[in-house]
C-alpha positions in Angstrom: 94.3 32.6 139.2 93.4 29.1 137.9 93.2 30.3 134.1 95.9 32.1 134.5 98.2 29.1 135.6 96.6 26.9 132.6 97.6 29.5 130.3 101.2 29.4 131.4 101.4 25.8 131.2 99.8 25.9 127.8 102.4 28.0 126.8 105.3 26.1 128.3 104.1 23.0 126.4 103.7 24.8 122.9 107.6 25.8 123.6 108.7 22.6 124.6 107.1 20.9 121.3 108.6 24.2 119.4 112.2 23.1 120.5 111.7 19.3 119.6 110.5 20.5 115.8 113.7 20.6 113.2 114.2 23.7 112.4 117.1 23.6 110.0 114.6 21.5 107.3 112.4 24.0 107.4 115.1 26.3 105.8 114.8 26.6 101.7 116.8 24.4 99.7 119.2 27.2 98.7 120.1 28.4 102.0 120.7 24.6 102.8 123.2 24.5 100.2 124.6 27.4 101.3 125.1 26.2 105.2 126.6 22.5 103.4 128.9 24.4 101.2 130.8 25.3 104.4 131.5 21.5 105.2 133.8 18.4 104.0 132.1 16.5 101.2 132.2 13.7 103.0 130.2 15.1 105.8 127.8 16.9 103.3 127.4 13.4 101.6 126.4 12.1 105.0 123.3 14.3 105.5 121.5 12.2 102.8 120.4 10.0 105.8 118.7 12.4 107.7 115.4 12.3 105.9 113.8 12.1 102.5 113.8 15.7 102.3 117.7 15.4 102.5 118.4 12.1 100.4 119.6 14.2 97.1 120.1 17.3 98.5 124.2 16.8 98.5 123.8 16.8 94.7 123.0 20.5 94.9 125.7 21.7 96.9 128.3 23.6 94.2 131.4 22.3 95.6 133.1 18.9 95.3 136.2 18.1 97.1 137.1 14.1 96.3 140.0 11.6 96.6 139.9 8.1 94.8 141.9 6.8 97.5 139.6 7.5 100.1 137.0 5.0 98.4 137.0 1.3 98.6 138.0 0.5 95.1 138.3 3.0 91.6 134.6 2.1 90.1 132.8 3.5 93.6 135.0 6.5 93.1 134.1 6.9 89.4 130.4 5.9 90.2 129.8 8.5 92.6 131.4 11.1 90.3 129.5 9.9 87.9 126.0 10.4 89.9 127.1 14.1 90.9 128.1 15.2 87.4 125.4 13.8 85.5 122.5 15.3 88.0 120.2 17.8 86.6 120.3 19.3 90.0 124.0 20.7 89.9 123.1 24.0 88.1 126.8 25.8 88.9 130.0 24.3 90.4 131.9 26.7 92.2 134.7 24.5 93.5 135.8 21.3 91.9 138.9 19.6 94.0 139.5 16.1 92.6 142.6 13.9 93.4 142.6 10.9 91.1 144.9 8.1 90.9 146.5 6.0 87.7 143.6 3.9 87.2 142.3 6.2 84.7 145.2 5.6 82.4 144.2 7.6 79.2 142.2 10.4 81.4 138.8 9.5 80.1 137.0 9.8 83.4 138.7 13.3 84.2 138.1 14.6 80.9 134.2 13.7 81.3 133.7 14.8 84.7 135.7 18.5 83.4 133.6 18.5 80.4 130.5 18.5 82.8 132.1 20.9 85.5 132.8 23.7 82.3 129.4 23.6 81.4 128.4 24.5 85.3 130.3 27.4 85.1 133.2 26.5 87.3 134.9 29.0 89.4 137.4 27.2 91.1 139.8 23.9 89.9 142.1 21.8 91.6 143.3 18.5 90.1 146.1 16.2 91.9 146.7 13.7 89.6 148.6 10.3 90.8 150.2 9.3 88.1 151.5 12.5 85.2 149.1 10.4 82.6 146.1 12.5 82.6 145.5 15.3 80.0 143.2 18.4 80.9 140.8 18.2 77.9 140.9 21.4 75.6 137.4 22.4 76.4 138.6 23.5 79.7 140.7 26.2 78.1 137.7 28.0 77.1 136.1 28.5 80.1 135.2 31.5 80.6 134.4 31.7 84.3 137.1 30.2 85.8 138.9 32.3 88.5 141.3 29.8 90.0 143.3 26.9 88.6 145.3 24.7 90.4 147.2 21.3 88.4 149.6 18.8 90.1 151.5 16.0 87.9 148.8 16.6 85.2 149.8 16.4 81.5 148.4 19.4 80.0 147.3 18.6 76.6 148.3 20.9 73.3 145.6 24.1 72.8 144.7 25.9 70.3 143.8 29.3 71.6 143.6 29.5 75.2 141.4 31.8 76.9 141.0 32.5 80.5 139.1 36.3 80.7 138.4 35.7 84.7 141.6 33.7 85.8 143.5 35.8 88.5 145.2 32.5 90.2 147.3 29.6 88.8 149.2 26.7 90.7 150.9 24.7 88.1 153.4 22.3 90.0 155.5 19.3 88.2 153.1 19.2 85.6 154.1 17.6 81.8 154.1 20.4 79.0 154.3 18.8 75.5 156.5 22.1 74.2 157.0 25.7 75.6 154.7 27.2 73.4 151.5 25.0 75.6 153.0 26.5 78.4 153.7 30.4 77.1 150.2 30.3 75.9 148.6 28.8 79.0 150.1 32.1 80.9 149.8 34.7 78.2 145.9 34.1 77.6 145.3 35.3 81.0 144.5 38.9 80.7 143.6 39.3 84.2 146.5 37.0 85.7 147.8 38.3 89.2 148.9 35.3 91.2 151.0 32.8 89.3 153.2 29.9 91.0 155.3 27.4 88.8 157.2 24.2 90.1 158.9 22.3 88.1 161.1 19.0 89.6 163.7 16.7 87.9 165.0 16.6 84.3 162.3 19.2 82.2 165.1 20.8 80.1 162.3 23.3 78.5 162.2 26.8 78.8 159.2 28.4 80.8 158.5 32.2 80.0 156.5 34.3 81.8 154.7 37.2 79.8 152.2 38.9 81.3 150.9 42.2 81.6 148.7 41.8 84.9 150.9 39.4 87.3 151.9 40.9 90.5 152.7 37.9 92.5 155.0 35.0 90.9 156.8 32.2 92.4 159.2 30.4 90.3 160.8 27.1 92.0 163.0 25.0 89.9 165.0 22.2 91.6 166.6 19.2 90.9 169.0 16.9 93.3 171.6 16.0 90.8 173.5 18.2 88.7 173.7 17.2 85.2 174.7 20.4 83.4 172.6 23.8 83.6 169.5 24.0 81.2 167.5 26.5 79.6 167.3 30.1 81.1 164.1 31.8 82.3 162.6 35.1 81.0 160.1 36.8 82.7 158.3 39.8 81.2 156.0 41.2 83.7 155.6 45.0 83.9 153.0 45.5 87.3 155.2 42.5 89.2 155.2 43.5 92.7 156.3 40.2 94.1 159.2 38.0 93.0 160.3 34.9 94.2 162.7 32.5 92.4 164.6 29.5 93.8 166.3 27.8 91.2 169.8 25.8 91.3 169.8 24.7 87.5 168.9 27.3 85.2 171.7 28.8 83.7 170.5 32.2 82.9 168.1 34.8 83.9 166.4 37.6 81.9 163.6 39.9 83.8 162.3 42.7 82.1 159.9 45.3 82.8 159.6 44.1 86.6 157.4 46.8 88.7 159.1 49.4 90.6 159.4 49.4 94.5 159.1 45.2 94.0 160.1 42.7 96.5 162.3 39.8 95.8 163.1 36.5 97.4 166.4 35.4 95.5 168.0 31.9 95.6 169.8 31.0 92.2 172.5 29.8 91.4 172.8 29.8 87.4 173.4 26.4 87.1 177.0 26.9 89.2 177.7 24.2 92.3 181.1 25.6 92.8 181.8 29.6 93.3 185.6 29.4 92.3 186.8 32.3 90.2 186.6 30.3 86.7 183.1 29.2 87.4 181.9 32.8 87.9 183.6 33.9 85.3 182.1 31.5 83.1 178.3 33.1 84.2 179.8 36.4 84.2 177.7 37.4 81.3 174.6 35.7 82.3 174.3 37.6 85.4 175.3 40.7 83.9 172.2 40.4 81.6 170.2 39.6 84.8 170.9 42.1 87.3 169.8 45.3 85.3 166.2 43.8 85.5 166.2 43.7 89.5 168.2 46.8 90.2 164.6 48.4 90.8 163.5 46.3 93.8 162.6 48.1 97.0 162.9 44.9 99.3 165.2 41.8 98.8 165.6 38.3 100.4 168.6 36.6 99.4 169.8 33.3 100.2 173.4 32.2 101.5 174.6 30.6 98.4 173.1 33.3 95.8 174.7 35.9 98.2 178.1 34.3 97.7 177.9 33.7 93.9 176.5 37.6 93.8 179.5 38.8 96.0 182.1 36.5 93.8 180.8 38.4 90.7 181.0 41.6 92.2 184.5 40.9 93.1 184.8 41.1 89.4 183.5 44.5 88.5 185.7 47.9 88.9 184.2 49.8 91.6 183.3 52.6 89.0 180.8 50.1 87.0 179.3 48.5 90.2 175.8 47.6 89.9 173.8 49.6 92.4 170.6 48.9 94.3 169.2 52.6 94.4 165.9 51.6 95.5 166.5 48.9 97.8 165.1 50.2 101.3 165.0 46.7 103.1 167.5 43.5 102.8 167.3 40.3 104.5 170.2 38.0 104.0 171.2 34.6 105.3 174.4 34.2 106.0 177.1 31.4 108.1 179.6 33.0 110.4 182.8 32.9 107.9 180.9 34.7 105.4 180.1 37.7 107.8 183.2 39.0 106.7 181.4 39.6 102.8 178.6 41.6 104.0 180.0 45.4 104.1 181.6 45.1 100.4 178.3 43.4 99.1 176.5 46.5 101.0 178.2 49.2 99.1 175.5 48.2 96.0 173.5 49.3 98.8 173.8 53.0 99.2 170.4 54.0 100.1 169.4 50.6 102.7 167.4 51.6 105.6 166.6 48.5 106.9 169.0 45.0 107.2 167.9 41.6 108.8 170.7 39.3 109.4 170.0 35.6 109.6 172.4 32.5 110.4 172.5 29.1 108.7 175.6 27.9 110.6 175.5 24.0 111.7 176.4 22.7 115.1 179.7 22.1 113.5 180.4 25.4 112.2 179.4 26.9 115.3 182.1 25.1 117.1 184.6 25.6 114.5 184.0 29.2 114.7 182.9 29.7 118.2 186.8 30.3 119.1 189.2 33.2 118.1 188.1 33.3 114.2 188.3 37.3 113.4 187.5 39.0 110.3 188.3 42.5 109.6 186.3 45.3 107.5 188.3 47.5 105.3 185.8 49.7 104.0 182.6 51.8 105.4 179.9 51.5 102.6 177.7 54.8 101.8 174.3 53.1 103.6 175.8 53.3 106.8 177.1 57.2 106.8 173.8 58.2 105.6 170.7 55.8 105.6 171.3 52.8 107.4 168.4 53.2 110.6 167.3 49.7 111.5 169.6 46.4 111.8 168.0 43.1 113.1 170.5 40.4 114.2 168.2 37.4 114.0 171.0 35.0 115.7 172.7 34.7 118.8 175.7 36.3 117.2 177.7 37.1 120.2 179.0 33.7 121.0 181.3 34.3 118.0 184.1 36.8 118.0 183.4 37.4 114.7 179.9 38.0 115.5 181.0 40.4 118.3 183.4 42.1 115.8 180.4 42.6 113.2 178.0 44.3 116.0 180.8 46.7 116.8 181.6 47.6 113.4 177.8 48.7 112.8 177.6 50.3 115.9 181.2 52.3 115.3 180.4 53.1 111.8 176.4 53.7 111.5 176.2 57.3 111.7 172.4 57.7 111.7 171.3 53.9 113.5 168.3 54.3 115.4 168.0 50.7 116.4 170.3 47.7 116.4 168.3 44.7 118.0 169.9 41.0 119.3 168.6 38.1 119.3 169.6 35.5 122.0 169.2 32.6 123.4 167.2 32.3 126.4 170.3 31.2 128.5 172.9 33.4 127.2 174.2 35.4 130.6 171.8 39.1 130.3 174.5 40.6 132.3 177.6 39.9 130.5 176.1 40.6 127.6 175.0 44.4 128.3 178.6 45.0 130.3 179.8 44.0 126.9 177.9 46.1 124.5 178.7 49.4 127.2 182.2 48.9 125.9 181.2 48.9 122.3 181.7 52.4 120.6 178.9 54.1 119.0 178.5 56.7 115.8 175.4 57.3 117.0 174.9 58.5 120.6 171.1 58.0 120.4 170.9 54.6 119.0 169.2 52.2 120.7 170.5 48.2 121.4 167.2 46.2 122.0 168.5 42.5 123.4 165.4 40.0 122.4 165.6 36.4 124.3 164.1 33.8 122.3 
């Protein structure tokens, strides 16, 4: 019995001693680097004080995210980066994210660091410049391993032949391009590019053509807070495009070629107009006429309020037999003010096979007070989709508090012949019983149509 007791004590002592051992430090260096790769760079560097084994381990981590503003001064930031990029321990760099201030006026340091990253087969590069004075050196254009590129407020240098054979995602925001050819080349020499975001602010009047045979998703944002006349248009040629989002209040023309069939479209464009009177819309009639054929094959569309009104005013100018038709569109999401609800049925004439309609409101508090009374609307037509295809209507606003809104709900219930479900989103404080009683009085064209009420 005594021997067995001593044996248990020895085992317990050995187990306690093993618990005190540094199990993590016993891992291989490659495995430790994989673990550190998931931590923020600040925390990775802090591990250097743990022991001599950890002192230089952070230099082997293939990911670096640094902001020059986090250092006491720019010289310290430069020293830190130089040590990392000069280290022979870094055999490859998977991800590099640098946010750099205007201290590096000629981009000397940025150039040398990116050159070093390119030699180490970098895959993910994110450069956020705070001065717009930096230039990406030509060597980065020849990086054959780059998969992701994000540039923010960077001056892109002229290039000879751009080659990004592995590039799949690109985010370009508020950059400076010396000419249109540089931008076009940057996109067209990415043979497997799938995701592209281009954001332009301010007074840049250059055209930004997008030509890609591989592109699947494109977001183009071009906005200005001032009106100084419309600027050059946009040309998009991407036959595999399945998602297109455009937010542009300054470009005077858009041409979309070879967009993929059944694509999704998010549209907020004004063709450089700030007012939609008949004379203004007529001045852009040819531009809109050239734009529409390129998007008629979309399957889903989200249209924003001012764009809706522009399109409605344009359609008013077109004789009914020549009205453009979105024959493939099955889902439409539109945002409207109360005063514009009356224009919705006329717009739906261009959507003969629509199955699902989502309606939101952008009315501010003053508009709500104005139209909460007896403001009424009338609908003179019943578009084809209500008779043969529309199955779901989702109204994501408390539309029943307006007389005009009540009339619209009545219109859908009475004229939709195959409507399966109409969903109303109401305020949580809305009187449920009164609403139910009111809805029961609305005649229905399709007797089995379900009316669902959601209290938000």
